[in-house]
C-alpha positions as CSV (number, residue, x, y, z in Angstrom):
1,M,0.0,0.1,0.0
2,M,2.6,2.5,0.9
3,R,4.3,1.5,-2.2
4,R,1.4,2.6,-4.3
5,V,1.0,5.7,-2.4
6,G,4.7,7.0,-3.2
7,I,4.3,6.1,-6.8
8,F,1.3,8.3,-6.7
9,I,3.2,11.0,-5.2
10,L,6.0,11.1,-7.5
11,A,3.8,10.6,-10.6
12,T,1.7,13.3,-9.5
13,V,5.4,15.3,-9.0
14,L,6.3,14.8,-12.3
15,L,3.2,15.4,-14.3
16,A,2.9,18.9,-12.4
17,G,6.6,19.8,-13.6
18,C,5.2,19.3,-17.2
19,A,2.3,21.7,-16.9
20,S,4.5,25.0,-17.3
21,G,2.1,27.2,-19.4
22,P,-0.7,29.6,-18.1
23,G,-2.9,27.6,-20.4
24,F,-4.9,30.4,-21.9
25,D,-7.7,28.9,-24.1
26,S,-6.7,29.9,-27.3
27,E,-9.7,29.2,-29.3
28,R,-11.7,32.1,-27.0
29,Y,-8.3,34.5,-27.7
30,R,-6.7,34.9,-30.6
31,Q,-3.0,35.8,-31.3
32,L,-3.8,38.4,-33.9
33,A,-0.7,39.0,-36.1
34,T,1.2,41.8,-33.9
35,P,0.6,45.0,-32.1
36,D,2.0,47.0,-34.7
37,D,-0.7,45.6,-36.8
38,A,-3.6,46.0,-34.5
39,V,-2.8,49.8,-34.5
40,S,-2.6,50.3,-38.1
41,E,-6.1,48.5,-38.7
42,F,-7.1,49.3,-35.1
43,Q,-11.0,49.8,-36.7
44,S,-11.5,46.5,-37.9
45,V,-9.7,44.7,-34.7
46,K,-10.9,46.8,-31.8
47,D,-12.9,44.7,-29.3
48,T,-11.5,41.2,-30.7
49,A,-10.2,39.5,-28.2
50,V,-6.1,38.4,-28.2
51,L,-3.6,36.6,-26.6
52,W,-0.1,38.5,-26.7
53,G,2.7,38.4,-24.7
54,G,6.4,39.8,-23.8
55,V,8.7,41.3,-21.8
56,L,7.7,44.2,-19.4
57,I,8.9,47.7,-20.0
58,A,7.3,49.8,-17.3
59,T,4.2,49.3,-14.3
60,R,2.3,52.5,-13.7
61,N,-0.5,52.6,-10.9
62,L,-3.1,54.7,-12.0
63,G,-5.8,56.1,-9.9
64,E,-8.0,53.0,-10.3
65,G,-6.0,50.2,-11.5
66,S,-2.7,49.8,-13.3
67,E,-1.3,49.5,-16.7
68,I,1.7,47.7,-18.2
69,E,3.9,48.7,-20.9
70,V,4.6,45.5,-22.9
71,L,7.4,44.6,-25.4
72,S,5.4,41.9,-27.6
73,Y,7.2,38.7,-29.1
74,P,5.9,35.6,-30.7
75,L,4.3,32.7,-28.0
76,K,5.5,29.5,-28.2
77,S,3.6,26.2,-27.7
78,N,3.1,26.7,-23.9
79,Q,2.0,30.3,-24.8
80,Q,5.4,31.8,-23.4
81,P,7.2,34.7,-25.2
82,D,10.1,33.7,-27.3
83,V,12.7,36.2,-26.5
84,N,15.1,34.7,-29.8
85,A,12.4,36.0,-32.3
86,G,12.0,39.5,-33.5
87,S,10.0,42.0,-31.5
88,T,6.7,42.5,-33.0
89,G,5.7,46.1,-31.4
90,R,4.4,47.1,-27.9
91,F,1.4,47.0,-26.5
92,I,-0.1,48.7,-23.1
93,V,-2.4,46.3,-20.9
94,R,-4.9,47.8,-18.4
95,T,-6.5,46.2,-15.4
96,N,-8.8,47.4,-13.0
97,D,-6.2,45.7,-9.9
98,F,-3.3,47.2,-8.6
99,I,0.0,45.8,-9.8
100,E,3.0,45.5,-7.2
101,P,5.7,47.6,-9.5
102,V,8.2,45.1,-7.3
103,D,6.7,41.7,-8.8
104,Y,5.7,43.4,-12.1
105,A,9.5,44.9,-12.6
106,A,10.8,45.5,-16.2
107,G,12.8,42.5,-17.9
108,R,9.7,40.2,-16.5
109,L,8.2,38.0,-19.2
110,L,4.3,37.9,-19.1
111,T,1.6,36.5,-21.0
112,V,-1.9,38.0,-21.4
113,T,-5.6,37.7,-22.5
114,G,-7.5,40.6,-22.8
115,T,-9.9,42.5,-25.3
116,L,-8.6,45.2,-27.7
117,T,-10.2,48.5,-26.5
118,S,-8.5,51.5,-27.7
119,T,-4.9,53.3,-28.5
120,A,-2.9,55.2,-26.8
121,S,0.2,57.4,-27.9
122,G,3.8,56.8,-25.6
123,E,7.3,57.7,-26.1
124,I,10.1,55.0,-27.1
125,G,13.3,57.2,-26.2
126,S,12.5,60.7,-27.9
127,A,10.3,59.2,-30.4
128,T,6.4,59.2,-30.4
129,A,4.8,55.8,-31.2
130,E,1.0,54.7,-31.0
131,F,0.2,51.2,-29.1
132,P,-2.6,49.2,-28.5
133,V,-4.8,49.4,-25.8
134,M,-6.0,45.9,-23.7
135,Q,-8.2,45.5,-20.7
136,A,-6.9,42.5,-19.5
137,D,-8.8,39.4,-18.6
138,G,-5.9,37.1,-17.2
139,I,-2.1,38.0,-16.9
140,H,0.5,35.3,-16.2
141,L,3.7,36.7,-14.6
142,W,6.6,33.9,-15.8
143,P,9.0,33.0,-12.8
144,R,12.1,35.1,-12.9
145,G,14.9,33.2,-15.2
146,S,12.0,31.2,-17.6
147,E,12.9,33.5,-20.4
148,N,16.0,31.1,-20.6
149,T,14.4,27.9,-20.2
150,E,13.6,25.5,-22.6
151,P,11.5,22.1,-21.8
152,R,14.0,19.2,-21.5
153,V,14.2,16.0,-21.1
154,H,17.2,13.6,-21.1
155,F,17.4,9.9,-21.2
156,G,21.0,8.5,-20.1
157,F,22.5,5.3,-19.5
158,G,26.1,4.9,-17.3
159,F,28.8,2.7,-16.6
160,V,31.9,2.9,-14.8
161,I,35.1,0.6,-15.9
162,G,37.7,0.0,-13.6
163,G,38.0,-1.2,-10.2
């Protein structure tokens, strides 16, 4: 009996290790081409539910809610931003909740679902740019250091020669 419990616990831990993404419903949220495309085609994509991700640039707490500026990257199959691919523009995430700036610090990876509601002007250095604005339904903040991780499975056999 104890052996079965041990095997069950080991299997549960191993399966939990495989659940590596936020699991947002890809059918409900489209991965619209890019934030840059959303700005140029905004009237036709307004109110579209999207699934985007990227690197957090800045977090701002407002009078009501918070705002996150994100440098967008394509998503991998586990919905993690692929920072090795080229960036696809910037977007703004708005939420009605207070976001802790220490947790949501620049450089962190996040994946977000939400609805495109508007565009907003912003600055990139001294240049002015237009960004799509998303009202967040869900935000997945990836663990620190996850931008350099890929799922890995290692199998190996070893032997020793000698005495």
